[in-house]
C-alpha positions in Angstrom: -18.2 -47.5 -33.6 -19.9 -47.2 -30.2 -20.7 -43.6 -29.4 -19.3 -44.2 -25.9 -19.1 -41.5 -23.3 -22.0 -39.0 -23.1 -22.8 -35.7 -21.5 -26.5 -35.0 -20.9 -27.3 -37.6 -23.5 -24.9 -36.1 -26.1 -22.2 -38.5 -27.4 -18.9 -36.7 -27.0 -17.6 -38.5 -30.1 -20.4 -36.8 -32.0 -19.3 -33.4 -30.7 -15.9 -34.0 -32.2 -17.5 -35.0 -35.5 -19.5 -31.8 -35.5 -17.1 -29.2 -34.1 -13.7 -30.8 -34.8 -10.9 -32.1 -32.6 -9.5 -31.0 -30.2 -12.5 -29.4 -28.5 -13.2 -27.6 -25.2 -16.6 -28.5 -23.8 -18.2 -26.5 -21.0 -21.0 -28.1 -18.9 -23.6 -25.4 -18.1 -25.3 -27.4 -15.3 -21.9 -28.0 -13.5 -21.1 -24.3 -13.8 -24.4 -23.4 -12.2 -23.9 -25.9 -9.4 -20.5 -24.5 -8.6 -21.9 -20.9 -8.4 -24.6 -22.1 -6.0 -22.0 -23.8 -3.8 -20.1 -20.5 -3.4 -23.2 -18.4 -2.5 -24.0 -17.4 1.0 -20.8 -16.0 2.5 -20.6 -12.7 0.7 -19.7 -11.3 -2.7 -18.2 -13.5 -5.4 -15.8 -12.1 -8.0 -14.7 -14.6 -10.7 -11.0 -14.6 -11.5 -11.1 -13.7 -15.2 -7.5 -15.0 -15.9 -8.6 -18.5 -15.0 -10.9 -19.0 -18.0 -11.5 -15.8 -19.9 -14.2 -17.2 -22.3 -17.0 -14.5 -22.7 -19.7 -17.2 -23.0 -18.7 -18.6 -19.7 -18.3 -15.2 -18.1 -21.7 -14.0 -19.2 -23.3 -17.0 -17.6 -21.5 -16.4 -14.3 -22.4 -12.7 -14.3 -26.1 -13.5 -15.0 -26.0 -15.5 -11.8 -24.7 -12.6 -9.7 -21.0 -13.2 -9.9 -18.7 -10.2 -10.2 -15.4 -9.8 -12.0 -11.9 -10.0 -10.6 -9.4 -8.6 -13.2 -5.7 -8.1 -13.5 -5.1 -6.4 -16.8 -6.4 -3.5 -19.0 -7.9 -6.1 -21.3 -9.8 -7.9 -18.6 -11.0 -4.6 -17.2 -12.2 -3.7 -20.7 -13.9 -7.1 -21.1 -15.7 -6.8 -17.8 -17.1 -3.4 -18.8 -18.0 -4.8 -22.3 -19.9 -7.6 -20.6 -21.9 -5.1 -18.6 -20.3 -5.7 -15.2 -20.8 -2.5 -13.1 -17.7 -0.9 -11.6 -19.1 -1.7 -8.1 -19.0 -5.4 -9.0 -15.4 -5.4 -10.3 -12.1 -5.9 -8.4 -8.8 -4.8 -10.0 -5.8 -6.7 -8.8 -2.3 -7.3 -10.2 1.3 -6.0 -9.8 1.5 -3.9 -13.0 -1.5 -1.7 -13.4 -1.1 0.9 -16.1 -2.0 4.5 -15.5 -4.7 4.4 -18.2 -6.3 1.3 -16.6 -6.2 2.8 -13.1 -7.8 6.0 -14.4 -10.6 4.0 -16.0 -11.1 1.9 -12.8 -11.2 5.0 -10.7 -13.8 6.7 -12.9 -16.0 3.6 -12.8 -15.8 3.0 -9.0 -13.8 -0.2 -9.3 -12.2 -1.5 -6.1 -8.4 -1.3 -6.7 -6.3 -3.5 -4.5 -2.9 -1.9 -4.0 -0.3 -4.5 -4.6 2.8 -2.7 -3.2 3.9 0.5 -1.5 4.8 2.3 -4.7 1.3 1.9 -6.0 -0.1 4.1 -3.3 1.3 7.3 -4.6 0.7 6.2 -8.2 -3.0 5.5 -7.7 -3.5 8.7 -5.6 -1.9 10.8 -8.4 -4.3 9.2 -11.0 -7.3 9.8 -8.7 -6.3 13.5 -8.4 -5.9 13.8 -12.1 -9.4 12.6 -12.8 -10.9 14.5 -9.9 -12.3 11.5 -8.1 -11.6 9.5 -4.9 -10.3 6.0 -5.6 -11.8 3.1 -3.6 -8.9 0.9 -2.7 -7.8 -2.1 -0.7 -4.3 -3.3 0.4 -3.1 -6.7 -0.6 -1.2 -8.3 2.2 0.8 -11.5 2.5 0.4 -14.1 5.3 3.2 -16.3 6.6 2.4 -19.1 4.0 1.4 -16.8 1.2 3.3 -15.8 -2.0 5.7 -13.0 -1.5 8.1 -11.4 -4.0 6.2 -9.1 -6.3 2.8 -9.9 -4.9 1.5 -8.1 -1.9 2.9 -6.7 1.4 3.9 -8.9 4.2 2.1 -8.8 7.5 5.1 -10.0 9.5 7.7 -7.3 9.7 5.2 -4.4 9.5 5.2 -3.8 5.8 1.5 -4.2 5.4 0.7 -2.0 8.4 2.9 0.8 7.1 1.2 0.6 3.7 -2.3 1.0 5.3 -1.0 4.0 7.3 0.4 5.6 4.1 -2.8 4.9 2.1 -5.0 6.3 4.8 -3.0 9.6 4.7 -3.9 10.1 1.0 -7.1 12.3 0.7 -7.9 10.8 -2.7 -7.9 7.3 -1.5 -10.7 5.7 0.4 -9.2 2.6 2.0 -12.1 0.1 2.0 -10.6 -3.4 1.8 -8.1 -5.8 3.2 -7.1 -8.3 0.5 -5.1 -11.5 0.6 -4.5 -14.6 -1.5 -3.4 -17.8 0.2 -0.9 -18.6 -2.6 -0.4 -22.4 -2.9 -3.7 -24.4 -3.6 -5.8 -24.7 -0.4 -6.3 -28.4 0.3 -7.3 -28.6 4.0 -9.5 -27.0 6.6 -6.5 -26.5 8.9 -4.6 -24.5 6.3 -7.7 -22.4 5.6 -8.3 -21.7 9.3 -4.6 -20.6 9.8 -5.0 -18.2 6.8 -8.3 -16.7 8.0 -7.2 -16.4 11.6 -4.0 -14.5 10.6 -6.0 -12.0 8.6 -8.4 -11.6 11.5 -5.6 -10.9 13.9 -4.3 -8.3 11.4 -7.7 -6.7 11.5 -7.3 -6.3 15.2 -3.9 -4.7 14.7 -5.4 -2.2 12.2 -8.1 -1.3 14.7 -5.8 -1.0 17.6 -2.9 0.9 15.8 -4.8 3.0 13.2 -8.4 3.0 14.5 -9.8 1.5 11.2 -11.7 -1.6 10.3 -12.0 -2.8 6.7 -15.4 -2.6 5.1 -14.5 -5.5 2.9 -12.4 -8.6 3.9 -11.3 -10.2 0.6 -9.9 -13.7 0.9 -8.9 -14.1 -2.7 -9.1 -17.6 -4.3 -6.9 -20.6 -4.5 -9.2 -23.4 -3.4 -7.9 -26.7 -4.9 -9.9 -29.0 -7.1 -10.6 -32.4 -5.4 -9.6 -34.5 -8.5 -6.5 -32.5 -9.6 -3.1 -32.7 -7.9 -0.1 -30.6 -8.4 3.5 -31.8 -8.3 2.5 -35.0 -6.4 0.5 -33.2 -3.7 -2.3 -35.1 -1.9 -5.8 -34.7 -3.1 -7.8 -31.9 -1.6 -10.3 -32.7 1.2 -11.8 -29.2 1.4 -15.1 -28.8 -0.4 -16.5 -25.5 -1.7 -19.3 -25.6 0.9 -16.9 -26.3 3.8 -14.6 -23.5 2.5 -17.4 -21.0 2.4 -18.9 -22.1 5.8 -15.5 -22.0 7.5 -14.7 -18.4 6.3 -18.2 -17.1 7.2 -18.3 -18.7 10.6 -14.8 -17.6 11.7 -15.3 -14.1 10.6 -18.7 -13.7 12.2 -17.4 -15.2 15.5 -14.3 -13.0 15.6 -16.1 -9.7 15.1 -19.0 -10.7 17.4 -16.4 -11.3 20.2 -14.6 -8.1 19.3 -17.9 -6.2 19.3 -17.0 -4.5 16.1 -19.0 -4.2 12.9 -18.8 -7.3 10.7 -17.0 -6.6 7.3 -18.4 -7.7 4.0 -16.7 -10.9 2.9 -15.4 -11.1 -0.7 -14.2 -14.3 -2.5 -12.3 -14.5 -5.8 -12.6 -18.1 -6.9 -11.1 -19.2 -10.2 -10.3 -22.9 -10.6 -12.9 -23.9 -7.9 -15.7 -22.2 -9.9 -15.0 -23.3 -13.5 -12.3 -26.0 -13.3 -14.7 -29.0 -12.9 -17.2 -27.6 -15.4 -15.1 -28.1 -18.5 -13.3 -30.8 -20.3 -10.9 -31.1 -23.2 -11.6 -33.7 -25.9 -8.8 -35.0 -28.0 -8.2 -37.7 -30.6 -5.5 -40.3 -30.9 -3.6 -39.5 -34.1 -1.0 -42.3 -33.8 0.3 -44.9 -31.4 3.7 -46.3 -30.8 5.0 -49.4 -29.0 8.6 -49.3 -27.9 10.0 -52.8 -27.6 10.7 -53.5 -24.0 9.6 -49.9 -23.1 6.6 -47.7 -23.0 3.5 -47.4 -25.1 2.7 -44.0 -26.5 -0.5 -42.4 -27.7 0.1 -39.3 -29.9 -2.8 -37.0 -29.5 -3.9 -33.9 -31.4 -3.9 -31.9 -28.1 -0.7 -31.5 -26.1 0.8 -28.9 -23.8 -0.1 -26.3 -26.4 -3.7 -26.7 -25.2 -3.2 -28.3 -21.8 -0.2 -26.4 -20.5 -1.4 -26.9 -16.9 -0.7 -30.6 -17.2 3.0 -29.9 -17.1 2.6 -29.7 -13.3 -1.0 -31.0 -12.7 -2.4 -34.5 -12.9 -5.9 -34.8 -14.4 -8.2 -37.7 -14.8 -8.4 -39.0 -18.4 -11.3 -41.1 -19.7 -11.7 -43.0 -22.9 -14.6 -41.5 -25.0 -15.0 -43.9 -27.9 -14.3 -47.0 -25.8 -15.9 -46.0 -22.5 -16.6 -49.0 -20.3 -13.8 -51.2 -21.7 -11.3 -52.6 -19.3 -8.3 -50.4 -18.6 -5.8 -53.1 -19.8 -3.0 -50.9 -21.1 -0.7 -48.3 -19.7 0.1 -45.4 -22.0 2.2 -42.2 -22.0 0.1 -39.4 -23.5 2.0 -37.0 -25.7 0.9 -34.2 -27.9 1.5 -33.2 -31.5 4.4 -30.8 -30.9 7.9 -31.8 -32.1 9.3 -31.5 -28.6 10.2 -34.1 -26.0 8.6 -31.9 -23.4 5.1 -32.2 -25.0 4.0 -34.8 -22.4 0.5 -34.7 -20.8 0.9 -37.9 -18.7 3.8 -40.2 -18.2 1.5 -43.1 -17.7 -2.3 -43.6 -17.5 -4.3 -46.9 -17.6 -6.8 -47.1 -20.5 -8.3 -49.6 -22.7 -6.2 -50.5 -25.8 -6.7 -47.6 -28.1 -6.0 -47.0 -31.8 -5.9 -44.0 -34.1 -9.3 -42.3 -34.4 -10.2 -43.1 -30.8 -10.8 -40.2 -28.5 -10.2 -39.2 -24.9 -11.7 -36.7 -22.4 -9.4 -34.7 -20.1 -11.5 -33.7 -17.1 -11.4 -30.6 -14.9 -10.1 -28.6 -17.8 -11.8 -25.3 -16.9 -8.9 -23.7 -15.1 -5.9 -22.3 -17.0 -6.3 -24.6 -20.0 -7.8 -21.9 -22.3 -5.7 -18.9 -21.1 -2.4 -20.9 -21.2 -3.1 -22.4 -24.7 -1.0 -21.3 -27.6 -1.2 -21.6 -31.4 2.3 -23.0 -31.6 2.2 -24.8 -35.0 -1.5 -25.6 -34.6 -4.6 -23.4 -34.5 -6.5 -23.2 -31.2 -9.8 -25.3 -31.0 -13.4 -24.4 -30.7 -15.3 -24.0 -27.4 -18.8 -25.3 -27.0 -21.3 -25.3 -24.1 -23.6 -28.2 -23.4 -26.9 -27.3 -21.8 -30.1 -29.4 -21.6 -28.9 -31.9 -24.1 -27.8 -29.4 -26.7 -24.5 -28.0 -27.7 -23.9 -24.4 -28.9 -20.7 -22.8 -30.1 -19.1 -20.3 -27.8 -16.0 -19.7 -29.9 -15.2 -21.1 -33.3 -11.9 -22.9 -34.0 -9.1 -20.9 -35.4 -8.3 -21.3 -39.1 -4.8 -21.3 -40.7 -5.5 -17.8 -42.0 -6.2 -16.5 -38.5 -2.6 -17.3 -37.5 -1.3 -14.8 -40.1 -4.2 -12.3 -40.1 -2.1 -9.6 -38.5 0.9 -10.0 -40.7 1.7 -7.6 -43.5 
């Protein structure tokens, strides 16, 4: 059989033979390129929830990227990986008192998610005898609302800043926002940035304060992934970074006020394109007068994001062959909802052939489950060699905590 598709000279089919199928594959060089593309605007804090693989996180931190965490576990993991508190941002709508106390003690920036958190964090800071470094998460007109952040329109965000500033144990250092839906155009980005800059003017005029840190969150879309039929993104990482940096600099230069430090919290745009998921064809089915199916050993148990995202799929073992057939790609779960793609054009494939699902470095690993099947290994390819980051689960692992 032809060894087909390769990555840095390594046949992906051989990786499956060595490490088993399915298999997550991280491309180290792509990861490094993505980090470089984000550098230049300010501080970068990687969204741990996007791809919480310690081997990936270590590489990002070694290249100067900080940690953005949303849970006690992620806060613990960042500390375990050696990330200083000053390089950690703690977000999320449900911060436990114990986690807040640990964050305050380590000097982590805590972004207050809602009004009730102001008193809660101030009480914890008082109990540990320290001043908490905090920001306030605000919501722009197009941003997510509900349980996430405080809306600018209507005055909720301004009132929260005023309340936080009145707490002696809180040092209000940051203005934080997250666009919400994936950012796909420069026009949408400019609207988001400009609304936050106008709110900075309101804070200065009404409360006499200017944020030390202006945190624009994450949400930049991947160019080759679409969600719910949306158009492909035309906004590159470099244009995203340049646009934010230039608009912030121009605004504060005109206002004759001190330029805040820019912070970014990329997730999918940093690791999404640096990882792929390999899977084998277990069986195929031709329905007379209907669709052709490929039954794979990876389904929505490992690629849950594909329930609402469209990803490129390439043949591994028959790379280069003409895409002569249209298949529905389904997984191994005994459920009609276990569908990765309703239809993709590929060469005619048979059991034993393999596929690569691209741009799988965002929310594939954290969303995966061991529903009926153990979770697969994760390897990193660097300079023509593959090394194991995480071994595959074994059957015994699935019952290891049972009495």
